[in-house]
C-alpha positions as a Markdown table, in Angstrom:
| # | Residue | x | y | z |
|---|---|---|---|---|
| 1 | Met | 19.4 | 9.9 | 14.5 |
| 2 | Ala | 15.8 | 10.1 | 13.6 |
| 3 | Ala | 13.6 | 12.5 | 15.6 |
| 4 | Thr | 11.6 | 10.8 | 18.4 |
| 5 | Arg | 8.3 | 12.1 | 17.1 |
| 6 | Phe | 9.0 | 10.8 | 13.6 |
| 7 | Val | 10.1 | 7.4 | 14.9 |
| 8 | Glu | 6.8 | 7.1 | 16.9 |
| 9 | Arg | 4.7 | 8.0 | 13.9 |
| 10 | Leu | 6.7 | 5.8 | 11.5 |
| 11 | Asn | 6.1 | 2.9 | 13.8 |
| 12 | Glu | 2.4 | 3.7 | 13.6 |
| 13 | Gln | 2.7 | 3.8 | 9.8 |
| 14 | Ile | 4.3 | 0.3 | 9.8 |
| 15 | Ala | 1.0 | -0.9 | 11.4 |
| 16 | Tyr | -1.0 | 0.8 | 8.7 |
| 17 | Glu | 1.1 | -0.7 | 6.0 |
| 18 | Phe | 0.7 | -4.2 | 7.4 |
| 19 | Ala | -3.0 | -3.6 | 7.8 |
| 20 | Ala | -3.2 | -2.5 | 4.2 |
| 21 | Ser | -1.4 | -5.7 | 3.2 |
| 22 | Gln | -3.9 | -7.8 | 5.1 |
| 23 | Gln | -6.8 | -5.9 | 3.6 |
| 24 | Tyr | -5.5 | -6.5 | 0.1 |
| 25 | Ile | -5.2 | -10.2 | 0.9 |
| 26 | Ala | -8.8 | -10.2 | 1.9 |
| 27 | Asn | -9.7 | -8.4 | -1.3 |
| 28 | Ala | -7.8 | -11.0 | -3.3 |
| 29 | Val | -9.4 | -13.9 | -1.5 |
| 30 | Tyr | -12.9 | -12.4 | -2.3 |
| 31 | Tyr | -12.0 | -12.1 | -6.0 |
| 32 | Asp | -10.5 | -15.6 | -6.0 |
| 33 | Gly | -13.8 | -16.9 | -4.5 |
| 34 | Glu | -15.7 | -15.1 | -7.3 |
| 35 | Thr | -13.4 | -16.7 | -9.9 |
| 36 | Leu | -11.9 | -13.4 | -11.0 |
| 37 | Pro | -8.3 | -14.4 | -11.2 |
| 38 | Arg | -6.8 | -11.1 | -12.6 |
| 39 | Leu | -8.5 | -9.1 | -9.9 |
| 40 | Ala | -7.2 | -11.6 | -7.3 |
| 41 | Ala | -3.7 | -11.5 | -8.7 |
| 42 | Phe | -3.8 | -7.7 | -8.7 |
| 43 | Phe | -4.7 | -7.6 | -5.0 |
| 44 | Tyr | -2.3 | -10.3 | -4.1 |
| 45 | Ala | 0.5 | -8.3 | -5.7 |
| 46 | Gln | -0.7 | -5.1 | -3.9 |
| 47 | Ala | -0.6 | -7.0 | -0.6 |
| 48 | Leu | 3.0 | -7.9 | -1.2 |
| 49 | Glu | 3.8 | -4.3 | -2.1 |
| 50 | Glu | 2.2 | -3.0 | 1.1 |
| 51 | Arg | 4.1 | -5.5 | 3.2 |
| 52 | Asn | 7.3 | -4.5 | 1.5 |
| 53 | His | 6.5 | -0.8 | 2.3 |
| 54 | Ala | 6.4 | -1.8 | 6.0 |
| 55 | Met | 9.6 | -3.7 | 5.6 |
| 56 | Met | 11.3 | -0.6 | 4.1 |
| 57 | Met | 10.2 | 1.4 | 7.0 |
| 58 | Ile | 11.5 | -1.2 | 9.4 |
| 59 | Lys | 14.9 | -1.2 | 7.6 |
| 60 | Tyr | 15.1 | 2.6 | 7.9 |
| 61 | Leu | 14.4 | 2.5 | 11.6 |
| 62 | Leu | 17.0 | -0.2 | 12.1 |
| 63 | Asp | 19.5 | 1.8 | 10.0 |
| 64 | Ala | 18.8 | 4.9 | 12.0 |
| 65 | Asp | 19.3 | 3.0 | 15.3 |
| 66 | Ala | 15.7 | 3.7 | 16.3 |
| 67 | Glu | 13.2 | 1.6 | 18.1 |
| 68 | Val | 11.1 | -0.7 | 15.9 |
| 69 | Ala | 7.7 | -1.7 | 17.2 |
| 70 | Ile | 6.1 | -4.6 | 15.3 |
| 71 | Pro | 2.4 | -4.0 | 15.7 |
| 72 | Gly | -0.7 | -6.1 | 15.7 |
| 73 | Val | -3.4 | -5.2 | 13.3 |
| 74 | Glu | -7.1 | -5.3 | 13.2 |
| 75 | Ala | -8.8 | -7.9 | 11.1 |
| 76 | Pro | -9.6 | -6.8 | 7.6 |
| 77 | Glu | -13.0 | -6.4 | 6.1 |
| 78 | Thr | -13.9 | -9.6 | 4.3 |
| 79 | Gly | -17.6 | -9.3 | 3.3 |
| 80 | Phe | -18.3 | -7.3 | 0.2 |
| 81 | Ala | -21.6 | -6.4 | -1.5 |
| 82 | Asp | -20.3 | -6.6 | -5.0 |
| 83 | Val | -17.2 | -6.6 | -7.2 |
| 84 | Val | -16.8 | -2.8 | -6.9 |
| 85 | Ala | -16.7 | -2.6 | -3.1 |
| 86 | Pro | -13.2 | -4.0 | -2.5 |
| 87 | Ile | -11.8 | -1.6 | -5.0 |
| 88 | Ala | -13.6 | 1.4 | -3.5 |
| 89 | Leu | -12.3 | 0.3 | -0.1 |
| 90 | Ala | -8.8 | 0.1 | -1.5 |
| 91 | Leu | -9.0 | 3.6 | -3.0 |
| 92 | Asp | -10.2 | 5.0 | 0.3 |
| 93 | Gln | -7.3 | 3.2 | 2.0 |
| 94 | Glu | -4.7 | 4.6 | -0.5 |
| 95 | Lys | -6.0 | 8.2 | 0.0 |
| 96 | Arg | -5.8 | 7.8 | 3.8 |
| 97 | Val | -2.2 | 6.4 | 3.5 |
| 98 | Ser | -1.3 | 9.4 | 1.2 |
| 99 | Asp | -2.4 | 11.7 | 4.0 |
| 100 | Gln | -0.5 | 9.7 | 6.6 |
| 101 | Ile | 2.7 | 9.8 | 4.5 |
| 102 | Ala | 2.4 | 13.6 | 3.9 |
| 103 | Ala | 2.0 | 14.0 | 7.7 |
| 104 | Leu | 5.1 | 12.0 | 8.3 |
| 105 | Val | 7.0 | 14.3 | 5.9 |
| 106 | Gly | 5.7 | 17.3 | 7.7 |
| 107 | Ile | 6.8 | 15.9 | 11.1 |
| 108 | Ala | 10.3 | 15.2 | 9.8 |
| 109 | Arg | 10.5 | 18.7 | 8.4 |
| 110 | Glu | 9.2 | 20.3 | 11.6 |
| 111 | Glu | 11.8 | 18.4 | 13.6 |
| 112 | Gly | 14.6 | 19.3 | 11.2 |
| 113 | Asp | 15.1 | 15.6 | 10.6 |
| 114 | Phe | 16.4 | 15.8 | 7.0 |
| 115 | Gln | 17.3 | 12.2 | 6.6 |
| 116 | Ser | 13.8 | 11.0 | 7.5 |
| 117 | Glu | 12.3 | 13.6 | 5.3 |
| 118 | Gln | 14.4 | 12.4 | 2.4 |
| 119 | Phe | 13.5 | 8.8 | 3.2 |
| 120 | Met | 9.8 | 9.6 | 2.9 |
| 121 | Gln | 10.1 | 11.3 | -0.5 |
| 122 | Trp | 9.9 | 7.9 | -2.3 |
| 123 | Phe | 6.7 | 7.1 | -0.5 |
| 124 | Leu | 5.1 | 10.4 | -1.6 |
| 125 | Lys | 5.8 | 9.5 | -5.2 |
| 126 | Glu | 4.6 | 6.0 | -4.7 |
| 127 | Gln | 1.3 | 7.2 | -3.2 |
| 128 | Val | 0.5 | 9.3 | -6.3 |
| 129 | Glu | 0.9 | 6.2 | -8.4 |
| 130 | Glu | -1.1 | 4.1 | -6.0 |
| 131 | Val | -4.1 | 6.5 | -5.8 |
| 132 | Ser | -4.1 | 7.0 | -9.6 |
| 133 | Ser | -4.0 | 3.2 | -10.3 |
| 134 | Met | -6.7 | 2.5 | -7.8 |
| 135 | Asn | -8.8 | 5.4 | -9.0 |
| 136 | Asp | -8.6 | 4.1 | -12.6 |
| 137 | Leu | -9.5 | 0.6 | -11.6 |
| 138 | Leu | -12.5 | 1.9 | -9.6 |
| 139 | Thr | -13.8 | 3.9 | -12.6 |
| 140 | Val | -13.6 | 0.9 | -14.8 |
| 141 | Ala | -15.2 | -1.4 | -12.2 |
| 142 | Glu | -18.1 | 1.0 | -11.6 |
| 143 | Arg | -18.6 | 1.2 | -15.4 |
| 144 | Leu | -18.5 | -2.6 | -15.8 |
| 145 | Ala | -19.9 | -3.8 | -12.5 |
| 146 | Glu | -22.5 | -6.0 | -14.3 |
| 147 | Arg | -19.8 | -7.5 | -16.5 |
| 148 | Pro | -16.9 | -8.4 | -14.2 |
| 149 | Met | -15.1 | -10.4 | -16.9 |
| 150 | Asp | -14.7 | -7.1 | -18.8 |
| 151 | Ile | -12.9 | -5.8 | -15.7 |
| 152 | Glu | -10.6 | -8.8 | -16.0 |
| 153 | Asp | -10.0 | -8.0 | -19.7 |
| 154 | Trp | -9.1 | -4.4 | -18.8 |
| 155 | Leu | -6.7 | -5.5 | -16.1 |
| 156 | Ala | -5.0 | -7.9 | -18.6 |
| 157 | Arg | -4.6 | -5.1 | -21.1 |
| 158 | Glu | -3.8 | -2.2 | -18.8 |
| 159 | Gln | -1.9 | -3.9 | -15.9 |
| 160 | Pro | -0.1 | -6.8 | -17.7 |
| 161 | Gly | 2.2 | -7.5 | -14.7 |
| 162 | Asp | 5.0 | -6.4 | -12.6 |
| 163 | Ser | 7.2 | -3.9 | -14.5 |
| 164 | Gly | 10.2 | -4.7 | -12.4 |
| 165 | Ser | 11.5 | -3.3 | -9.2 |
| 166 | Asp | 12.0 | 0.4 | -8.7 |
| 167 | Pro | 15.8 | 1.1 | -8.4 |
| 168 | Thr | 15.0 | 4.3 | -6.4 |
| 169 | Ala | 13.0 | 2.4 | -3.7 |
| 170 | Pro | 14.4 | 2.2 | -0.2 |
| 171 | Ala | 15.9 | -1.1 | 0.9 |
| 172 | Ala | 13.6 | -3.4 | 2.8 |
| 173 | Ala | 14.4 | -5.4 | 5.9 |
| 174 | Gly | 15.0 | -9.0 | 4.9 |
| 175 | Gly | 16.1 | -7.9 | 1.4 |
| 176 | Gly | 12.5 | -7.3 | 0.3 |
| 177 | Val | 11.6 | -11.0 | 0.3 |
């Protein structure tokens, strides 16, 4: 059984993951409104990924016979000054989530909850990738802020699409749909 303190914090993390999903939808909608379809598609895909992270956490809690609390989330930021702002916000969010995931690993370790610690290992790896990807996108966007179509071209070249599912990823509640 998962440690009580870990369960409480993982339920909080579920809220953060759903909030991240909502923020990424807001980012995508902004880019859709600016007729930047690749940036929009990138953030729509990120939104699905964040939602799926929450569902993975829910599945873990269900499997561990722990309480699951489905949270409400605050409204996302929807007004952006320019094409760079949503990406900067996303990078800040990914860095914050990385800290939250690391804290969850620390709690599991402190509590001697080895199953929960092992469950969180995939998320540690995932956050390294998320921060790196968003950092690269922000660097390119800052460089090309006056030429957003060049950002679109970079995305088409460097982020051609989903590379498939990660076979090491935890199962998600609902089968990841």
